[in-house]
N, C-alpha and C positions, 0 to 999 in steps of 0.2 A: 265519452263526448262531454268535458267541461264545462258547466255555464260558468259565466263569467260578468257580475251584474257590470251594467253601464255607468262611464263616471258624469254622472248628472251639472259635473262645474261648465260655466261656459268654455268653451277655445280656448280664451284670449287667457281664464284665470288665472293668476300668480301662484302657486306651489304655496299652499296651507292656506288657500285667499275660502274657503270654509271653515276658518276656526279655529285648522290645525296646525301642526308644522309637518303637517303631512306624512307624517310616521304616525299616525296613533289612530285615520279610520279604521271605523269598525271594518269586522268580515267581509271582503267581498266586495272594500270599497264605498258605500253605506254605511251613512251617518243617523245613528239613530236618537233622537233630543228624547228626556222623559217630557212627558207632560206637564201642561200647568198641574197642582193641586185642586180639587173638587172645593168649590166655593163653602169655606165652612175649615176646609180643617185647616191642624192647627201650624205652626210655622215651626221651620228649625229652630229661631231664637225660642219661641214658645216653648218648644221640649224641652231646650236649656236652660230656660230659667225651670220649669217645673223639675229638670233630674238636679240641679244647683237647692230649688228647697230639700228634695229626698234629700241629699247628700250629707243637706247639713244637719236633716231630722236623725239621719241613721249614725251618721259622726255622735251625734247626742247620747243615742242609742249605746252603741257600744261602748264608747268611751265611760258613760256616766248607770247604764242598767244593769251593772255589780254587784254597783252600789246604792240599792233602793232595795230593801226587805218588806215583804208581808210580814205582819202581824199579826198572830193571833192570842187577842189577850183575856184570860181567864183571871179569877178571886184567887187570894190569897189560901192557903191553908187548906187541910186535908179532906175537905170535902170540895175541893178546886172545877169548878165547871164557868165554861167560855162565857165570856158577857160582850163582845165584842172583835172587830179585827181595822185592819190599816193597814200605814204603812208606818216605815222609818229610813232614814239618810246616813249611812253610813259615817261618819266623822275624826272615826282615829283606829287606829289596825288591832287596839286593843282591844278591842268590841262595843266601844261606845256609842246608840244611834241616837239623830237629834229624831224628834216627832211632835206629833199636836196631844197638851195636857189630853183632852178630851177625848181620844183616844186610848187613854193608859187609863181614864176618870172613876173607873170604877173596876176595876184589877192590878194587878203592881206585879204580874209575871203576867207570865205568858213563850209563844213559840215563833222565835222570827225563823223564815225560807226566804232564800238566798234565788238567786237566778238562775244558778247553775245548782240549785238543787237540797243545798247543801242547810240541814236546821238546825238551829242553835238552841237553849234557853235563856230566857232574859228576865231580868226583873229589874226595874225602873228606878234610878238613881235616884234623881228627883222632878217635879213637876212646876209648874209655874202657871196659875191659872189664868192671871191675870197678863197673861204674854200669852197665851194658848200655845203654848212649849212645852215640850218633857227632856229629858235626855234616861234613854234604857241603856245598858248593859248584857249584848248577849257573852255566851260560855264561849270560850275558844280564843285562837288569835289568827294576826295574814290575812285579815280581811282589809281590800282595796276605798282607802276615805275616800268622798267624793274633794271632790275640790270648790270651796267656798268662796263666792265672789262676791259684790260691793251691790245692792240695789240699788246703793243711791245715785249711779252712774248708768241705771234703766233711762229709755226712752222712751214713750209709748208712740207703740206704731212695732216694737222688737219684736224678733219673732222671740218666742219659749217653747220651752222643751216639755207638758210635765209626766214625769213620770211614777205611776205608784200601783196601787190595788186595786181599781173599782170591785163593788160587788164579790172580794176575794178574788176576783181575774188578775193573777200573778205576773207584773212586768207589763200590764199597760199602758200604753205610749199614747199620747194625745200632741198637737200642734197648734197652735193660733199665736197670739199677739199680744199684747200690753196695749189693754185697752185704757187704763186712766191708772195717773199715781197718785197716793196721797190721801186716798179713798182711809177709813176708819173703821174700825169692827167694835162692840163694847163685849166687854170680858167680866165675869163675874166671879167672887166664890164668898161663898156668905151671905155679909150684906152690903160688901165690900162692890164697885162695881170700876172699871176701867178703858175708856177709850185705847186701842191699840191701835196708834200711830203709823201714818207711811205705807195702806198697807196696799198690797197690788191688789189690779183687777188685770183680769184674762179670761180672752177669750177662747183657751183652751177648755176642751170637755174633763169635767170631773163632778166624778162620783163620789156619793159613798161609798166609803174603803181609801178614798185616792187621801184622805187627810194625815198628814206626818210627810208625803210624798215631795219626792224632788220639783221644782221647779225654775228650770234651767234657761243659760241662755245657748248661741250657737254657740259660744266657745265652749261645751258641756259645764259652765261652773253656775250652780249652784246661788240663786239668789233669792228663793223664798221655800218655804216649807208650805203644801198647801192643808189651808186652812177648813174653808168654806165654800156654798155652792146655793149662790140665789136660789131661791124655791119657788114651787109654782106658782100664779097670782100673782109674781114680786116680780121675777125675770127670768129668762132662756137663759143659756147660754153665756152666764154670767157664773164667775169662777175667784175667790179673793187667795191669797198667798199672806201667808206674817212671811216683812220681807227679809231676807241678810244682813245686814246692815253693823253700824258698831253697838249702837244698843243691845242688837240679837246678841250679837260674838261675847260679852258682856253678861250678858241672861246666863247661854251659854255655859260659857266658865263659871259662872257660880255653882249650877244646878249640878253638873258634870267633878266639883268637888266637893258635893256633897251638901253643900251651903242653902239656907232662905235665902232667897230674893226678897234683897231690901229696897223699900222706894220712900223716897218724903211724904210729907204730909202737913198741907197749912188747915185744909179744911174749910175748901172756898170751893163753892162751884158755882159754873159764869158761860157766857157766848159772846161770842167777840159783837161789835159795834162800832158804827163810823164815829170821827171825835167833830167836832164844829171847828170849822176852819183856819178860829187862832189859837184851839188848845194841839190842834194836829201842826201848826207852827212854832210852838213853844216844848213840844216834847219831841219834835222831828217825826212824827209816822202816822199813820191817817186813819188808822182805827186800835181798837184795846177792848180789853175783857170788863166786860161787864158783870161786878158781882151779880149775883142772882141766889143766891142761899150764902150762911155760913149755920156752920156743925157749932153744936151747944159743947159750951166748954172746948169748942177747939183752939189750935195756935192765932186763927185769922180772927177770933172772937176777941180772946184773951187778948190781941193785940192792937181791938177798937176799930176793926175790919168792919164794914157794913155793907149790909144790899144796897144797892144802886151807886159804890164805888166803882168804880172804873179803874181796873187795874195797866198801868201802861209801861211797870220796867221793876224787874228785883235786878236788885244789887247791877244797875246798873245798863243791864244788860234790857235790849226794848222788846215789850210784849204786847202782842196783838193778837194772836189767837190760844186758844185753852192748852194747843200741841205743843208751843212756843212758852208757855210756863212748865206743863209735866219734861220740856226738853230743859227748861235750862235752869229746873230742881236735880240732882244727884244726891245718891244713895250718900255720898261726903259732907252732904247740907245737914244731914238725921244730927242733932244736937246742938247747932249752933244756930244764931239769927243773921235771918236773912232782912234785908231794907227792899220794904213793899212800895212801889210806887204808887198812887194812888190819883186818880181826879173828884174829888165831890164839892160842890156848890159854884163849877166853873177853876178851884185851884187842885194845884196840884200841893198834897200832902205827901211823908214819907210816915210807914210803918213798919218798927222793929218787930219780926216776928219769931218767932221760938220753932225751928222744923223740931216736929215730930216725926214720929216711923209711924208710914202708914198700917192699922188695924188690918186684919186681914178673919 
């Protein structure tokens, strides 16, 4: 005997009134609908968004992971010993890697390990502690260089992915967003200190060993070299990365060529201060750099710059912050005179300063 489920439509219902064309009914003539999702369940839209986020991160790892190495750093000489570890990013097919200067600070050589397990000995080509960048060369060839981006194009809230080797755990990945831009870090060497400008702040988890690793966009372009973690008692979840931009590229180019990074030096220290409205109208902007200190026998002192002066222009370029002053001065200015416009006693004065090289 065959049992047939009854047709539950009204007698006068047209074909398809059950929401179908009459051909897709469930077996036996019954149409069964999925029950509504339980309260709090993730919708398809939410799942799709999560999948899109996951796909972006996975794509970065697949495209960039092979270009990030783990570094085991050793002292040089016959009694070599391990002194630290970190990460590095491949920047050329013949084995040049970019890392943080503090990673290789205590040792000039070591072993680089790549995602596929390949190991190669490396030596430091050049390091610049005032930017916390260094270039090392690994033996061999055929490496896959990372694609370098431009940190100047980043926006707060943008997705970034950090790849490195925290605590020696190779190939670790974390993701987050650009938390802030334009941060500064103090870098020093010997008696000389300098602000590293335009530092990227991210909430992507960074730990010891991440230093020298890549901070990349969703397009797998390296826009930062991870350099610092804000420690306990100061803040949690705050990582810093030196930006990859025009300034960084010039430094890396010099280091890769074995050249010393040269920086111009005036010999003054200062901080931003607002200008009185009449002066702001005269110079065309609202702030300047107040001179808080002048080094003895420095170019600034010889030119007659005094504590209390407010720098408002250099070679005709407006100066509002210390960062403006650092950016406007270039290596090409070393050995030449620059014109510094300062406000003193309500008047704008020009001082010709002979720029020297920053001593290290």
